[in-house]
C-alpha atoms as an extended CHARMM CRD file, in Angstrom:
* protein
*
        95  EXT
         1         1  MET       CA            -21.5910000000       33.4430000000        4.7920000000  PROA      1               0.0000000000
         2         2  PRO       CA            -21.1790000000       30.5230000000        2.2370000000  PROA      2               0.0000000000
         3         3  VAL       CA            -22.2620000000       27.1830000000        3.4930000000  PROA      3               0.0000000000
         4         4  THR       CA            -20.4540000000       23.9280000000        2.6030000000  PROA      4               0.0000000000
         5         5  LEU       CA            -22.2410000000       20.6750000000        2.1390000000  PROA      5               0.0000000000
         6         6  ARG       CA            -20.5140000000       17.2750000000        2.4460000000  PROA      6               0.0000000000
         7         7  SER       CA            -22.0080000000       13.9120000000        2.2430000000  PROA      7               0.0000000000
         8         8  LEU       CA            -20.6230000000       10.9280000000        3.8010000000  PROA      8               0.0000000000
         9         9  GLN       CA            -19.3690000000        8.3240000000        1.2900000000  PROA      9               0.0000000000
        10        10  ALA       CA            -19.2590000000        4.5510000000        1.6090000000  PROA      10              0.0000000000
        11        11  LYS       CA            -15.6590000000        3.5890000000        2.3920000000  PROA      11              0.0000000000
        12        12  ASP       CA            -14.1460000000        1.5960000000       -0.5640000000  PROA      12              0.0000000000
        13        13  TYR       CA            -11.4710000000       -0.1090000000        1.1950000000  PROA      13              0.0000000000
        14        14  ALA       CA            -11.6110000000       -3.1200000000        3.5650000000  PROA      14              0.0000000000
        15        15  ASP       CA            -11.1750000000       -2.7500000000        7.4740000000  PROA      15              0.0000000000
        16        16  ASP       CA             -9.3350000000       -5.8300000000        7.5830000000  PROA      16              0.0000000000
        17        17  PRO       CA             -7.1900000000       -5.7270000000        4.2790000000  PROA      17              0.0000000000
        18        18  GLN       CA             -6.0080000000       -9.1910000000        3.0320000000  PROA      18              0.0000000000
        19        19  SER       CA             -3.8830000000       -8.2940000000        0.1700000000  PROA      19              0.0000000000
        20        20  LEU       CA             -1.3090000000       -6.0270000000       -0.4210000000  PROA      20              0.0000000000
        21        21  GLY       CA             -3.6830000000       -3.6030000000       -2.4080000000  PROA      21              0.0000000000
        22        22  GLU       CA             -6.0250000000       -3.3270000000        0.1880000000  PROA      22              0.0000000000
        23        23  HSD       CA             -3.6850000000       -2.6030000000        2.6360000000  PROA      23              0.0000000000
        24        24  LEU       CA             -2.1920000000        0.2970000000        0.5020000000  PROA      24              0.0000000000
        25        25  LYS       CA             -5.6740000000        1.7420000000        0.0240000000  PROA      25              0.0000000000
        26        26  ARG       CA             -6.7180000000        1.6520000000        3.1720000000  PROA      26              0.0000000000
        27        27  ARG       CA             -3.6470000000        3.4310000000        4.2650000000  PROA      27              0.0000000000
        28        28  ARG       CA             -4.0550000000        5.8120000000        1.3090000000  PROA      28              0.0000000000
        29        29  ARG       CA             -7.4680000000        6.7570000000        2.1990000000  PROA      29              0.0000000000
        30        30  GLU       CA             -6.7810000000        7.0630000000        6.0940000000  PROA      30              0.0000000000
        31        31  LEU       CA             -3.9740000000        9.8480000000        4.9200000000  PROA      31              0.0000000000
        32        32  ARG       CA             -6.6130000000       11.4470000000        2.7700000000  PROA      32              0.0000000000
        33        33  LEU       CA             -4.1190000000       11.3310000000       -0.3630000000  PROA      33              0.0000000000
        34        34  LEU       CA             -4.7360000000       10.9140000000       -3.9500000000  PROA      34              0.0000000000
        35        35  GLN       CA             -3.0070000000        7.9960000000       -5.7920000000  PROA      35              0.0000000000
        36        36  ARG       CA             -0.6840000000       10.7710000000       -7.1510000000  PROA      36              0.0000000000
        37        37  GLU       CA              0.4060000000       11.9430000000       -4.0220000000  PROA      37              0.0000000000
        38        38  ALA       CA              0.9970000000        8.2930000000       -2.4970000000  PROA      38              0.0000000000
        39        39  ALA       CA              3.0700000000        7.8020000000       -5.5890000000  PROA      39              0.0000000000
        40        40  GLU       CA              5.2500000000       10.6840000000       -4.8440000000  PROA      40              0.0000000000
        41        41  ARG       CA              5.7240000000        9.7880000000       -1.1910000000  PROA      41              0.0000000000
        42        42  MET       CA              6.8890000000        6.3030000000       -2.3850000000  PROA      42              0.0000000000
        43        43  GLY       CA              8.9760000000        7.3490000000       -5.3140000000  PROA      43              0.0000000000
        44        44  VAL       CA              6.7870000000        5.2900000000       -7.7020000000  PROA      44              0.0000000000
        45        45  SER       CA              4.6810000000        6.1990000000      -10.6560000000  PROA      45              0.0000000000
        46        46  VAL       CA              0.9120000000        6.7490000000      -10.5240000000  PROA      46              0.0000000000
        47        47  GLU       CA              0.2580000000        3.8680000000      -12.6050000000  PROA      47              0.0000000000
        48        48  THR       CA              2.1630000000        1.6160000000       -9.8750000000  PROA      48              0.0000000000
        49        49  VAL       CA              0.1990000000        2.6530000000       -7.3820000000  PROA      49              0.0000000000
        50        50  ILE       CA             -2.8980000000        1.7660000000       -9.2590000000  PROA      50              0.0000000000
        51        51  ASN       CA             -1.8230000000       -1.2660000000      -10.2080000000  PROA      51              0.0000000000
        52        52  TRP       CA             -0.7100000000       -2.3700000000       -6.7470000000  PROA      52              0.0000000000
        53        53  GLU       CA             -4.0470000000       -1.1940000000       -5.4420000000  PROA      53              0.0000000000
        54        54  LYS       CA             -6.0590000000       -3.5120000000       -7.7080000000  PROA      54              0.0000000000
        55        55  ASP       CA             -3.6340000000       -6.3820000000       -6.8150000000  PROA      55              0.0000000000
        56        56  ARG       CA             -2.3530000000       -6.6450000000      -10.6840000000  PROA      56              0.0000000000
        57        57  THR       CA              1.5410000000       -6.3730000000       -9.7190000000  PROA      57              0.0000000000
        58        58  LYS       CA              3.7090000000       -6.4870000000       -6.6560000000  PROA      58              0.0000000000
        59        59  PRO       CA              6.4910000000       -4.4220000000       -5.5610000000  PROA      59              0.0000000000
        60        60  VAL       CA              9.9600000000       -5.5990000000       -6.7530000000  PROA      60              0.0000000000
        61        61  ALA       CA             12.6350000000       -5.4620000000       -4.0440000000  PROA      61              0.0000000000
        62        62  SER       CA             13.5520000000       -2.1040000000       -4.3730000000  PROA      62              0.0000000000
        63        63  GLN       CA             10.0040000000       -0.5420000000       -4.1210000000  PROA      63              0.0000000000
        64        64  PHE       CA              9.5420000000       -2.6210000000       -0.8470000000  PROA      64              0.0000000000
        65        65  ARG       CA             11.1780000000       -0.6330000000        1.6630000000  PROA      65              0.0000000000
        66        66  PRO       CA              9.1270000000        2.7740000000        0.2660000000  PROA      66              0.0000000000
        67        67  LEU       CA              5.8770000000        0.7810000000        0.6290000000  PROA      67              0.0000000000
        68        68  VAL       CA              6.5220000000       -0.5170000000        4.1910000000  PROA      68              0.0000000000
        69        69  ASP       CA              7.5730000000        3.0690000000        5.3000000000  PROA      69              0.0000000000
        70        70  PHE       CA              4.5240000000        4.4920000000        3.7360000000  PROA      70              0.0000000000
        71        71  LEU       CA              2.0360000000        1.8150000000        5.2860000000  PROA      71              0.0000000000
        72        72  GLY       CA              3.9840000000        2.1210000000        8.6160000000  PROA      72              0.0000000000
        73        73  TYR       CA              4.1620000000       -1.9640000000        8.7560000000  PROA      73              0.0000000000
        74        74  ASP       CA              5.2020000000       -4.6330000000        6.7800000000  PROA      74              0.0000000000
        75        75  PRO       CA              1.8440000000       -6.4490000000        4.7620000000  PROA      75              0.0000000000
        76        76  SER       CA              3.7840000000       -9.6830000000        4.3790000000  PROA      76              0.0000000000
        77        77  PRO       CA              1.7780000000      -12.7740000000        5.6790000000  PROA      77              0.0000000000
        78        78  ALA       CA              3.6420000000      -14.7430000000        8.2480000000  PROA      78              0.0000000000
        79        79  THR       CA              5.7510000000      -17.2390000000        6.6000000000  PROA      79              0.0000000000
        80        80  ALA       CA              5.7920000000      -20.8780000000        7.5940000000  PROA      80              0.0000000000
        81        81  THR       CA              8.9620000000      -22.1400000000        5.5970000000  PROA      81              0.0000000000
        82        82  LEU       CA             12.7010000000      -21.2040000000        5.9290000000  PROA      82              0.0000000000
        83        83  ALA       CA             12.9480000000      -20.4630000000        2.2290000000  PROA      83              0.0000000000
        84        84  ASP       CA              9.6950000000      -18.3590000000        2.5570000000  PROA      84              0.0000000000
        85        85  ARG       CA             11.7020000000      -16.3720000000        5.4800000000  PROA      85              0.0000000000
        86        86  VAL       CA             14.6850000000      -16.0000000000        3.3940000000  PROA      86              0.0000000000
        87        87  GLN       CA             12.9190000000      -14.6460000000        0.5070000000  PROA      87              0.0000000000
        88        88  ALA       CA             10.9060000000      -12.2220000000        2.9770000000  PROA      88              0.0000000000
        89        89  LYS       CA             14.0330000000      -10.9710000000        4.4930000000  PROA      89              0.0000000000
        90        90  ARG       CA             15.6700000000      -10.1630000000        1.2820000000  PROA      90              0.0000000000
        91        91  GLN       CA             12.6270000000       -8.4160000000        0.3160000000  PROA      91              0.0000000000
        92        92  GLN       CA             12.8420000000       -6.4950000000        3.5000000000  PROA      92              0.0000000000
        93        93  LEU       CA             16.3250000000       -5.6660000000        2.4890000000  PROA      93              0.0000000000
        94        94  GLY       CA             15.5610000000       -4.8190000000       -0.9880000000  PROA      94              0.0000000000
        95        95  GLU       CA             17.7700000000       -7.3330000000       -2.4960000000  PROA      95              0.0000000000
């Protein structure tokens, strides 16, 4: 009978994510997906997912809704000013 050995790997994501990249990487790891698979689910390129996870870029408005759907929540920090709230709402709507 073949034996499969597995080792425990240290988590390479934060338990309390602060940035969009940390939120995305944690969710992807929880779902045990490759970056390619996460990209397919969100309808973006692998390079886009890599850049988001490394906090090099942020999603444009049209990419925000698929990202929120993938995460299951909106990772945006709470906004203080009316202008920030309007901008956040427009982003949620994909405008």
